[in-house]
C-alpha positions as CSV (number, residue, x, y, z in Angstrom):
1,M,12.7,127.1,28.8
2,L,14.4,124.1,27.7
3,Y,12.9,121.0,28.9
4,D,15.5,118.3,28.6
5,D,14.1,115.4,30.8
6,K,13.4,112.1,28.9
7,E,10.0,111.7,29.8
8,F,9.1,115.3,28.4
9,I,10.7,114.6,25.3
10,G,9.4,111.3,24.7
11,K,5.8,112.5,25.4
12,T,6.5,115.3,23.0
13,I,7.5,113.2,20.2
14,Q,4.6,111.0,20.8
15,T,2.2,113.8,20.7
16,I,3.6,115.2,17.5
17,R,3.6,111.5,16.0
18,K,0.0,111.2,16.8
19,K,-1.1,114.7,15.4
20,A,0.9,113.8,12.2
21,N,-1.1,110.4,12.1
22,F,1.8,108.1,12.1
23,K,1.7,104.6,13.9
24,Q,4.6,103.7,15.9
25,S,5.4,101.0,13.6
26,E,5.4,103.5,10.4
27,L,7.8,106.1,12.2
28,A,9.8,103.5,13.5
29,E,10.4,101.8,10.2
30,K,11.0,105.4,8.3
31,I,13.6,106.2,11.1
32,G,15.2,102.6,10.9
33,I,14.3,101.4,14.5
34,S,12.3,99.0,16.3
35,E,9.2,99.9,17.0
36,K,10.2,98.6,20.6
37,H,12.9,101.2,20.6
38,L,10.7,104.0,19.8
39,S,8.3,103.0,22.5
40,K,11.0,103.1,25.1
41,I,11.5,106.9,23.8
42,E,8.1,107.8,23.9
43,T,7.6,106.4,27.4
44,G,10.7,108.2,28.5
45,K,13.0,105.3,29.2
46,N,15.3,106.4,26.3
47,L,16.6,109.2,24.6
48,P,16.8,109.1,20.7
49,S,20.3,109.4,19.4
50,L,20.9,112.8,17.5
51,D,20.8,111.0,14.3
52,N,17.5,109.7,15.1
53,F,16.2,112.7,16.6
54,L,17.1,114.5,13.5
55,K,15.2,112.1,11.1
56,M,12.1,112.3,13.4
57,A,12.1,116.1,13.1
58,E,12.4,115.8,9.1
59,I,9.7,113.3,8.9
60,L,7.1,114.5,11.6
61,N,8.2,118.2,10.5
62,F,8.9,119.4,14.1
63,S,11.3,122.4,15.3
64,L,13.4,122.4,18.6
65,E,10.8,125.0,19.8
66,D,8.6,122.2,20.2
67,F,10.9,121.4,23.2
68,G,11.4,124.6,24.7
69,V,14.3,126.0,22.6
70,K,13.8,129.5,21.7
71,S,14.8,130.6,18.1
72,Y,15.7,134.1,17.7
73,K,15.2,134.9,13.9
74,T,15.8,138.3,12.7
75,E,15.7,139.7,9.4
76,N,17.8,142.7,10.8
77,K,21.3,142.1,9.5
78,Y,23.0,144.0,12.4
79,R,20.9,142.1,15.0
80,E,22.0,138.7,13.1
81,T,25.5,140.3,13.6
82,L,25.3,140.8,16.8
83,L,23.8,137.4,17.8
84,K,26.3,135.5,15.9
85,I,29.3,137.5,17.8
86,A,27.4,136.9,21.2
87,Y,27.0,133.1,20.6
88,S,30.5,132.6,19.4
89,S,32.2,134.5,22.2
90,S,33.9,133.7,25.2
91,D,32.4,134.7,28.6
92,K,35.5,137.1,28.9
93,E,34.8,138.4,25.5
94,A,31.0,138.7,26.1
95,K,31.5,140.8,28.8
96,S,33.7,143.1,27.3
97,Y,31.2,143.7,24.4
98,C,28.6,144.5,26.9
99,E,30.7,147.0,28.8
100,I,31.7,148.5,25.3
101,I,27.7,148.9,24.4
102,E,26.7,149.8,27.9
103,T,29.3,152.7,27.7
104,L,28.1,153.5,24.2
105,N,24.4,153.8,25.1
106,R,25.5,156.1,27.9
107,I,27.4,158.3,25.8
108,I,24.6,158.5,23.1
109,G,22.0,158.8,25.9
110,L,20.2,155.4,25.0
111,N,20.5,154.2,28.5
112,K,18.7,156.4,31.0
113,N,20.6,155.0,34.0
């Protein structure tokens, strides 16, 4: 589940910062923002800009999974190809692909429906 509320994001950043043994002032300086602004982010009053969020991710070594975004990593090239196609498809294309796959599954007996 993706948590996109300001309070959750701020608390998560704060928790990660503390685990990394960074003071607010140290992280703010490395990112290039004021300590006050970082405090507002951590208390859920402000959201970080994308640029600042990416800087935090690099400095604190966190990933989007820490914020509820699931990453689907696979070493299978066919699954990678299917995922790329799925994520780049329009709704209409995705529906057509699903129908084709379901039909193929029925033909070859993979789907016991």
